[in-house]
C-alpha positions, -999 to 999 in steps of 0.1 A, spaced: -355 -763 391 -386 -744 384 -392 -713 405 -419 -706 428 -433 -680 405 -437 -703 378 -457 -730 395 -479 -699 410 -483 -690 372 -489 -724 362 -519 -729 385 -530 -695 382 -535 -700 344 -548 -736 347 -575 -725 371 -593 -704 348 -585 -721 316 -591 -759 318 -627 -771 309 -639 -738 300 -671 -733 282 -674 -700 259 -709 -710 244 -732 -685 253 -768 -689 265 -798 -668 252 -799 -649 284 -760 -641 280 -766 -631 244 -796 -608 253 -777 -592 284 -763 -556 289 -729 -550 282 -718 -516 299 -694 -498 283 -676 -468 303 -664 -439 282 -636 -420 297 -641 -386 279 -642 -348 290 -655 -335 261 -693 -340 258 -693 -336 218 -670 -369 216 -693 -389 239 -724 -381 223 -710 -388 189 -700 -422 201 -735 -426 215 -750 -421 182 -728 -447 163 -734 -471 192 -774 -467 196 -777 -462 157 -788 -503 158 -751 -512 155 -749 -528 189 -781 -540 210 -785 -543 243 -754 -515 253 -755 -492 281 -729 -463 277 -719 -445 306 -694 -413 307 -666 -403 335 -652 -366 323 -621 -375 347 -599 -402 360 -611 -401 395 -647 -404 384 -638 -432 361 -623 -449 390 -655 -446 413 -675 -460 385 -650 -491 380 -653 -495 415 -695 -491 417 -704 -506 385 -700 -540 368 -681 -524 338 -674 -549 305 -651 -526 284 -638 -493 290 -628 -467 263 -604 -445 275 -594 -408 260 -556 -400 265 -563 -365 271 -579 -360 307 -582 -331 329 -567 -348 362 -544 -376 349 -530 -389 316 -548 -420 298 -518 -441 302 -516 -435 340 -552 -443 342 -549 -474 323 -525 -486 348 -545 -480 377 -575 -497 361 -551 -526 355 -540 -528 390 -579 -528 408 -599 -544 376 -573 -562 354 -600 -584 338 -618 -556 321 -608 -548 284 -598 -513 278 -594 -498 242 -575 -462 242 -593 -433 220 -565 -415 206 -563 -386 179 -543 -386 147 -507 -390 154 -505 -409 182 -496 -440 174 -465 -438 198 -490 -433 228 -511 -464 213 -484 -487 215 -472 -476 248 -510 -480 258 -513 -515 246 -475 -526 263 -492 -516 294 -524 -539 290 -550 -524 264 -567 -544 244 -564 -522 211 -565 -488 204 -592 -464 178 -586 -430 163 -613 -404 176 -632 -387 146 -625 -413 124 -645 -430 94 -680 -433 110 -684 -468 92 -651 -480 100 -658 -469 140 -687 -488 137 -672 -519 122 -643 -519 152 -667 -509 182 -689 -538 170 -659 -560 172 -650 -545 205 -684 -550 223 -685 -586 209 -654 -591 225 -665 -578 256 -697 -599 256 -674 -631 253 -655 -619 281 -684 -615 302 -698 -647 294 -668 -670 298 -673 -697 322 -643 -715 336 -645 -750 354 -615 -765 377 -587 -786 369 -593 -821 356 -566 -846 347 -528 -842 341 -528 -851 306 -551 -819 302 -530 -798 324 -499 -812 295 -525 -800 271 -534 -768 284 -495 -756 289 -490 -768 251 -521 -749 236 -513 -716 255 -476 -719 244 -485 -725 207 -508 -694 209 -486 -674 225 -455 -682 202 -475 -681 170 -488 -644 180 -458 -628 187 -456 -612 152 -491 -609 150 -517 -635 136 -556 -636 123 -578 -662 136 -578 -683 106 -542 -689 102 -540 -694 142 -564 -723 137 -544 -737 109 -509 -731 127 -522 -747 162 -542 -776 143 -571 -768 166 -606 -761 159 -624 -728 162 -643 -731 197 -613 -744 213 -591 -714 197 -618 -691 210 -618 -700 245 -578 -695 248 -578 -663 230 -606 -649 254 -584 -659 285 -552 -648 271 -572 -614 257 -590 -608 293 -555 -616 309 -535 -591 288 -514 -616 273 -524 -610 239 -540 -578 221 -568 -577 196 -560 -551 166 -587 -540 137 -619 -550 125 -607 -584 110 -587 -586 144 -553 -596 145 -539 -608 174 -505 -599 191 -483 -615 221 -478 -588 246 -449 -585 266 -466 -598 296 -477 -627 271 -441 -631 265 -430 -631 299 -459 -662 304 -446 -681 275 -410 -681 287 -423 -696 321 -449 -718 307 -422 -734 284 -402 -740 314 -430 -760 330 -438 -773 300 -404 -791 298 -409 -802 333 -440 -822 326 -425 -836 293 
């Protein structure tokens, strides 16, 4: 017998996934991406601003919050598409603020900004739902590449459009695809290998990756992204496999 929780997860996932279309229009491409940088050090903010506005990313508006409280005010007031979150803040830790953001605005991708030697903190942040982490004051060229990856992902999330359910056959396909994607990404996998493993085309993979990233079921790491299933994703995988057996 499948639990009520399983059915709820099933309905929730399908509502957003089936029939999605991620092909951006010209208006989508030209639309402004609002990035919130939560950082109490002005020099760090200006350093990042220079990198972003150095021709790296067009149509990006960078906002600053100097505390957790100010960050939450902006998140509630503005339509934020990406959050860069420093770990050390005057009123709250980055991990605590990450949890608050995920409770109120779970769809906003969050990247933790750490110092050198903070891998344990970064790993914990990703466990709590951060999309990735980046090292503060790292190699400038490397930071440009990583930031462009984050901006592109945020634009993809912003432009994603999902329709309603269609047929039972499509429901089965959707559950199978999500299960396959989450299962293959448990140990980390690149998109090209994921396409090969799942036997799906690039457009379909992008649609499902966007959903899983947006919901925190998968994290994205590195310049040439490696996709990794999160604890939340593993939990969903177990539930969907249960439902998949029911539909078989």
